C-alpha positions as CSV (number, residue, x, y, z in Angstrom):
1,X,75.4,21.4,-139.1
2,X,76.8,20.5,-136.3
3,X,80.3,19.1,-136.2
4,X,79.8,14.8,-135.2
5,X,81.5,13.6,-132.3
6,X,83.1,10.0,-131.8
7,X,79.8,9.2,-130.2
8,X,78.0,9.7,-133.5
9,X,80.2,8.9,-135.4
10,X,81.2,4.9,-134.1
11,X,78.3,3.1,-134.9
12,X,78.3,4.3,-138.0
13,X,81.4,3.2,-138.8
14,X,81.2,0.2,-137.1
15,X,77.7,-1.0,-139.0
16,X,78.6,0.1,-142.5
17,X,82.3,-1.4,-142.7
18,X,83.5,-4.2,-142.3
19,X,86.5,-4.4,-140.4
20,X,88.5,-4.9,-143.2
21,X,88.0,-1.9,-145.0
22,X,88.2,0.2,-142.3
23,X,91.6,-1.2,-142.2
24,X,92.0,0.5,-145.8
25,X,90.0,3.1,-144.8
26,X,92.6,3.8,-142.8
27,X,96.0,2.4,-144.5
28,X,94.6,4.7,-147.8
29,X,94.2,8.2,-145.9
30,X,97.1,7.0,-143.5
31,X,99.9,6.8,-146.0
32,X,102.9,6.7,-144.1
33,X,104.4,3.4,-143.5
34,X,105.7,4.2,-139.8
35,X,102.3,6.1,-138.5
36,X,100.2,2.7,-140.3
37,X,101.7,0.4,-138.8
38,X,101.5,2.7,-135.8
39,X,98.1,3.8,-135.9
40,X,96.3,0.4,-137.8
41,X,97.1,-1.4,-135.0
42,X,96.2,1.2,-132.6
43,X,92.6,2.3,-134.8
44,X,91.8,-1.4,-134.9
45,X,91.7,-2.0,-131.1
46,X,89.6,0.8,-130.6
47,X,87.5,0.0,-133.0
48,X,86.8,-3.6,-131.5
49,X,87.2,-1.9,-127.8
50,X,83.9,-0.6,-128.3
51,X,81.9,-2.4,-130.4
């Protein structure tokens, strides 16, 4: 199986999961408080920007 790229993953994530679910997923995956505080807003911006 080929490795999926961002163009393949983004439509799946945005059509399958709500903004809140994506935030929870990121918070679960990136547990570090410092990283979480920096990363989640950036990821949310990317999700919003590329919809």
